[in-house]
N, CA, C and O atoms as CSV, one atom per row, in Angstrom:
chain,resi,resn,atom,element,x,y,z
A,1,MET,N,N,-9.200,17.603,-20.209
A,1,MET,CA,C,-8.903,17.312,-21.566
A,1,MET,C,C,-10.166,16.837,-22.391
A,1,MET,O,O,-10.330,17.216,-23.551
A,2,PRO,N,N,-11.070,15.974,-21.735
A,2,PRO,CA,C,-12.225,15.523,-22.464
A,2,PRO,C,C,-13.125,16.788,-22.871
A,2,PRO,O,O,-13.711,16.778,-23.954
A,3,GLU,N,N,-13.221,17.810,-22.049
A,3,GLU,CA,C,-14.036,18.874,-22.417
A,3,GLU,C,C,-13.419,19.544,-23.705
A,3,GLU,O,O,-14.150,19.924,-24.620
A,4,GLU,N,N,-12.137,19.667,-23.743
A,4,GLU,CA,C,-11.485,20.419,-24.846
A,4,GLU,C,C,-11.759,19.624,-26.124
A,4,GLU,O,O,-12.096,20.210,-27.153
A,5,LEU,N,N,-11.613,18.262,-26.069
A,5,LEU,CA,C,-11.830,17.419,-27.241
A,5,LEU,C,C,-13.234,17.470,-27.814
A,5,LEU,O,O,-13.462,17.483,-29.023
A,6,LYS,N,N,-14.245,17.499,-26.776
A,6,LYS,CA,C,-15.601,17.749,-27.204
A,6,LYS,C,C,-15.920,18.998,-27.870
A,6,LYS,O,O,-16.778,19.094,-28.748
A,7,ASP,N,N,-15.168,20.008,-27.408
A,7,ASP,CA,C,-15.345,21.325,-28.023
A,7,ASP,C,C,-14.692,21.386,-29.424
A,7,ASP,O,O,-15.176,22.088,-30.312
A,8,VAL,N,N,-13.625,20.665,-29.597
A,8,VAL,CA,C,-12.907,20.570,-30.959
A,8,VAL,C,C,-13.912,19.818,-31.889
A,8,VAL,O,O,-14.184,20.273,-33.000
A,9,ILE,N,N,-14.432,18.716,-31.439
A,9,ILE,CA,C,-15.276,17.942,-32.319
A,9,ILE,C,C,-16.452,18.746,-32.739
A,9,ILE,O,O,-16.874,18.716,-33.895
A,10,ARG,N,N,-16.997,19.492,-31.762
A,10,ARG,CA,C,-18.235,20.373,-31.982
A,10,ARG,C,C,-17.807,21.415,-33.093
A,10,ARG,O,O,-18.529,21.629,-34.067
A,11,GLU,N,N,-16.625,22.035,-32.903
A,11,GLU,CA,C,-16.257,23.122,-33.880
A,11,GLU,C,C,-16.173,22.513,-35.306
A,11,GLU,O,O,-16.751,22.978,-36.288
A,12,ASN,N,N,-15.403,21.444,-35.294
A,12,ASN,CA,C,-15.214,20.868,-36.563
A,12,ASN,C,C,-16.551,20.422,-37.316
A,12,ASN,O,O,-16.683,20.529,-38.536
A,13,ALA,N,N,-17.441,19.956,-36.535
A,13,ALA,CA,C,-18.648,19.526,-37.052
A,13,ALA,C,C,-19.560,20.734,-37.596
A,13,ALA,O,O,-20.349,20.585,-38.529
A,14,GLU,N,N,-19.371,21.925,-36.924
A,14,GLU,CA,C,-19.973,23.055,-37.404
A,14,GLU,C,C,-19.394,23.715,-38.702
A,14,GLU,O,O,-20.075,24.343,-39.512
A,15,GLY,N,N,-18.118,23.504,-38.786
A,15,GLY,CA,C,-17.343,24.175,-39.902
A,15,GLY,C,C,-17.501,23.369,-41.169
A,15,GLY,O,O,-18.084,22.286,-41.124
A,16,PRO,N,N,-16.979,23.874,-42.361
A,16,PRO,CA,C,-17.011,23.064,-43.516
A,16,PRO,C,C,-16.034,22.022,-43.554
A,16,PRO,O,O,-14.974,22.118,-42.934
A,17,SER,N,N,-16.357,20.968,-44.294
A,17,SER,CA,C,-15.485,19.798,-44.391
A,17,SER,C,C,-14.285,20.156,-45.343
A,17,SER,O,O,-13.154,19.715,-45.137
A,18,LYS,N,N,-14.592,20.971,-46.385
A,18,LYS,CA,C,-13.451,21.348,-47.320
A,18,LYS,C,C,-13.623,22.840,-47.623
A,18,LYS,O,O,-14.724,23.373,-47.757
A,19,ALA,N,N,-12.455,23.465,-47.720
A,19,ALA,CA,C,-12.583,24.933,-48.147
A,19,ALA,C,C,-11.304,25.179,-49.039
A,19,ALA,O,O,-10.201,24.694,-48.788
A,20,SER,N,N,-11.592,25.989,-50.103
A,20,SER,CA,C,-10.508,26.310,-50.954
A,20,SER,C,C,-10.545,27.839,-51.298
A,20,SER,O,O,-11.597,28.468,-51.412
A,21,GLY,N,N,-9.348,28.352,-51.446
A,21,GLY,CA,C,-9.313,29.709,-51.818
A,21,GLY,C,C,-8.002,29.963,-52.549
A,21,GLY,O,O,-7.371,29.034,-53.054
A,22,ASP,N,N,-7.567,31.329,-52.603
A,22,ASP,CA,C,-6.401,31.680,-53.367
A,22,ASP,C,C,-5.141,31.071,-52.794
A,22,ASP,O,O,-4.182,30.791,-53.514
A,23,ALA,N,N,-5.157,30.866,-51.456
A,23,ALA,CA,C,-3.903,30.309,-50.834
A,23,ALA,C,C,-3.890,28.853,-50.933
A,23,ALA,O,O,-2.828,28.281,-50.690
A,24,GLY,N,N,-4.892,28.189,-51.248
A,24,GLY,CA,C,-4.843,26.693,-51.380
A,24,GLY,C,C,-6.224,26.155,-50.768
A,24,GLY,O,O,-7.215,26.869,-50.615
A,25,SER,N,N,-6.155,24.944,-50.475
A,25,SER,CA,C,-7.380,24.272,-49.997
A,25,SER,C,C,-7.063,23.609,-48.638
A,25,SER,O,O,-5.931,23.222,-48.347
A,26,VAL,N,N,-8.151,23.503,-47.815
A,26,VAL,CA,C,-8.077,22.921,-46.473
A,26,VAL,C,C,-9.027,21.872,-46.397
A,26,VAL,O,O,-10.074,22.012,-47.029
A,27,GLU,N,N,-8.832,20.802,-45.702
A,27,GLU,CA,C,-9.543,19.720,-45.443
A,27,GLU,C,C,-9.459,19.140,-44.121
A,27,GLU,O,O,-8.352,18.786,-43.716
A,28,GLN,N,N,-10.609,18.980,-43.310
A,28,GLN,CA,C,-10.436,18.451,-42.008
A,28,GLN,C,C,-10.709,16.950,-41.956
A,28,GLN,O,O,-11.253,16.357,-42.887
A,29,HIS,N,N,-10.291,16.336,-40.782
A,29,HIS,CA,C,-10.480,14.940,-40.699
A,29,HIS,C,C,-12.009,14.608,-40.595
A,29,HIS,O,O,-12.825,15.393,-40.112
A,30,LYS,N,N,-12.307,13.427,-41.070
A,30,LYS,CA,C,-13.819,13.059,-41.003
A,30,LYS,C,C,-14.253,13.021,-39.549
A,30,LYS,O,O,-13.482,12.771,-38.623
A,31,LEU,N,N,-15.515,13.282,-39.424
A,31,LEU,CA,C,-16.113,13.210,-38.009
A,31,LEU,C,C,-15.989,11.835,-37.401
A,31,LEU,O,O,-15.775,11.707,-36.195
A,32,THR,N,N,-16.130,10.726,-38.275
A,32,THR,CA,C,-16.024,9.380,-37.704
A,32,THR,C,C,-14.620,9.185,-37.172
A,32,THR,O,O,-14.469,8.491,-36.167
A,33,GLU,N,N,-13.630,9.720,-37.742
A,33,GLU,CA,C,-12.285,9.594,-37.383
A,33,GLU,C,C,-12.008,10.395,-36.003
A,33,GLU,O,O,-11.198,10.005,-35.162
A,34,GLN,N,N,-12.730,11.477,-35.895
A,34,GLN,CA,C,-12.557,12.261,-34.684
A,34,GLN,C,C,-13.235,11.490,-33.532
A,34,GLN,O,O,-12.712,11.466,-32.417
A,35,ILE,N,N,-14.400,10.859,-33.798
A,35,ILE,CA,C,-15.164,10.158,-32.724
A,35,ILE,C,C,-14.259,8.939,-32.320
A,35,ILE,O,O,-14.141,8.576,-31.149
A,36,ALA,N,N,-13.662,8.366,-33.328
A,36,ALA,CA,C,-12.833,7.170,-32.999
A,36,ALA,C,C,-11.680,7.594,-32.142
A,36,ALA,O,O,-11.337,6.857,-31.218
A,37,ALA,N,N,-11.037,8.752,-32.379
A,37,ALA,CA,C,-9.942,9.258,-31.579
A,37,ALA,C,C,-10.419,9.536,-30.202
A,37,ALA,O,O,-9.703,9.236,-29.246
A,38,ASP,N,N,-11.641,10.118,-30.027
A,38,ASP,CA,C,-12.196,10.396,-28.739
A,38,ASP,C,C,-12.405,9.151,-27.949
A,38,ASP,O,O,-12.123,9.115,-26.751
A,39,LYS,N,N,-12.899,8.117,-28.599
A,39,LYS,CA,C,-13.162,6.855,-27.902
A,39,LYS,C,C,-11.796,6.172,-27.421
A,39,LYS,O,O,-11.704,5.591,-26.340
A,40,HIS,N,N,-10.792,6.298,-28.295
A,40,HIS,CA,C,-9.483,5.772,-27.979
A,40,HIS,C,C,-8.899,6.536,-26.727
A,40,HIS,O,O,-8.385,5.917,-25.796
A,41,LEU,N,N,-8.997,7.827,-26.750
A,41,LEU,CA,C,-8.455,8.574,-25.604
A,41,LEU,C,C,-9.251,8.319,-24.277
A,41,LEU,O,O,-8.690,8.244,-23.184
A,42,ALA,N,N,-10.565,8.197,-24.456
A,42,ALA,CA,C,-11.311,7.844,-23.306
A,42,ALA,C,C,-10.938,6.499,-22.797
A,42,ALA,O,O,-10.915,6.348,-21.575
A,43,GLY,N,N,-10.632,5.468,-23.601
A,43,GLY,CA,C,-10.273,4.183,-23.169
A,43,GLY,C,C,-8.941,4.240,-22.417
A,43,GLY,O,O,-8.745,3.559,-21.410
A,44,LYS,N,N,-8.015,5.087,-22.946
A,44,LYS,CA,C,-6.730,5.211,-22.302
A,44,LYS,C,C,-6.902,5.797,-20.931
A,44,LYS,O,O,-6.211,5.384,-20.001
A,45,ASP,N,N,-7.765,6.711,-20.774
A,45,ASP,CA,C,-8.047,7.285,-19.506
A,45,ASP,C,C,-8.697,6.338,-18.533
A,45,ASP,O,O,-8.458,6.396,-17.327
A,46,ALA,N,N,-9.520,5.469,-19.069
A,46,ALA,CA,C,-10.162,4.503,-18.216
A,46,ALA,C,C,-9.185,3.504,-17.746
A,46,ALA,O,O,-9.329,3.043,-16.614
A,47,VAL,N,N,-8.232,3.128,-18.473
A,47,VAL,CA,C,-7.267,2.203,-18.065
A,47,VAL,C,C,-6.303,2.676,-17.000
A,47,VAL,O,O,-5.682,1.861,-16.318
A,48,ARG,N,N,-6.166,4.038,-16.841
A,48,ARG,CA,C,-5.263,4.570,-15.877
A,48,ARG,C,C,-5.892,4.616,-14.532
A,48,ARG,O,O,-5.151,4.762,-13.560
A,49,LYS,N,N,-7.187,4.507,-14.365
A,49,LYS,CA,C,-7.934,4.568,-13.131
A,49,LYS,C,C,-7.677,3.223,-12.349
A,49,LYS,O,O,-7.633,2.143,-12.939
A,50,PRO,N,N,-7.516,3.345,-11.032
A,50,PRO,CA,C,-7.124,2.255,-10.265
A,50,PRO,C,C,-8.108,1.030,-10.243
A,50,PRO,O,O,-7.700,-0.130,-10.187
A,51,ASN,N,N,-9.354,1.355,-10.288
A,51,ASN,CA,C,-10.275,0.260,-10.187
A,51,ASN,C,C,-10.775,-0.291,-11.625
A,51,ASN,O,O,-11.417,-1.339,-11.702
A,52,ARG,N,N,-10.461,0.430,-12.681
A,52,ARG,CA,C,-10.690,0.063,-14.057
A,52,ARG,C,C,-12.222,-0.386,-14.307
A,52,ARG,O,O,-12.462,-1.171,-15.225
A,53,GLY,N,N,-13.117,0.047,-13.600
A,53,GLY,CA,C,-14.508,-0.336,-13.782
A,53,GLY,C,C,-14.890,-1.526,-13.041
A,53,GLY,O,O,-16.067,-1.883,-13.086
A,54,LEU,N,N,-14.008,-2.208,-12.340
A,54,LEU,CA,C,-14.368,-3.484,-11.649
A,54,LEU,C,C,-14.382,-3.309,-10.177
A,54,LEU,O,O,-13.442,-2.715,-9.650
A,55,ARG,N,N,-15.323,-3.753,-9.493
A,55,ARG,CA,C,-15.332,-3.752,-7.987
A,55,ARG,C,C,-15.663,-5.146,-7.550
A,55,ARG,O,O,-16.569,-5.796,-8.073
A,56,PHE,N,N,-14.896,-5.595,-6.567
A,56,PHE,CA,C,-15.076,-6.875,-6.029
A,56,PHE,C,C,-15.482,-6.719,-4.502
A,56,PHE,O,O,-14.705,-6.205,-3.697
A,57,ASN,N,N,-16.704,-7.175,-4.154
A,57,ASN,CA,C,-17.190,-7.119,-2.833
A,57,ASN,C,C,-17.515,-8.450,-2.252
A,57,ASN,O,O,-18.016,-9.344,-2.935
A,58,LYS,N,N,-17.223,-8.583,-0.961
A,58,LYS,CA,C,-17.549,-9.805,-0.281
A,58,LYS,C,C,-18.874,-9.516,0.476
A,58,LYS,O,O,-18.963,-8.606,1.300
A,59,ILE,N,N,-19.894,-10.341,0.148
A,59,ILE,CA,C,-21.239,-10.186,0.802
A,59,ILE,C,C,-21.344,-11.192,1.868
A,59,ILE,O,O,-21.269,-12.391,1.599
A,60,VAL,N,N,-21.514,-10.760,3.068
A,60,VAL,CA,C,-21.691,-11.618,4.209
A,60,VAL,C,C,-23.057,-11.417,4.839
A,60,VAL,O,O,-23.334,-10.336,5.360
A,61,PRO,N,N,-23.888,-12.388,4.809
A,61,PRO,CA,C,-25.193,-12.283,5.418
A,61,PRO,C,C,-25.060,-11.961,6.982
A,61,PRO,O,O,-24.060,-12.326,7.600
A,62,PRO,N,N,-25.996,-11.336,7.532
A,62,PRO,CA,C,-25.963,-10.968,8.946
A,62,PRO,C,C,-26.023,-12.191,9.810
A,62,PRO,O,O,-25.437,-12.142,10.892
A,63,SER,N,N,-26.647,-13.259,9.471
A,63,SER,CA,C,-26.784,-14.436,10.260
A,63,SER,C,C,-25.600,-15.306,10.270
A,63,SER,O,O,-25.540,-16.252,11.055
A,64,ALA,N,N,-24.600,-15.026,9.393
A,64,ALA,CA,C,-23.370,-15.891,9.385
A,64,ALA,C,C,-22.399,-15.491,10.409
A,64,ALA,O,O,-21.413,-16.189,10.648
A,65,GLY,N,N,-22.647,-14.368,11.034
A,65,GLY,CA,C,-21.815,-13.916,12.155
A,65,GLY,C,C,-20.474,-13.530,11.914
A,65,GLY,O,O,-19.765,-13.148,12.844
């Protein structure tokens, strides 16, 4: 899913922000809103991971036996 979202953001950035014609007008979401949505979804994916970015290790020096 992250690759698809990156592709959508790229396509929207390349296209016009507003378009109008005989059938009506079209306006896309702002790029800042799209980036915020991407960060939100990335955060939700990070929370689902079992270690959540934290690792706890016990360090035992070799002389402590």
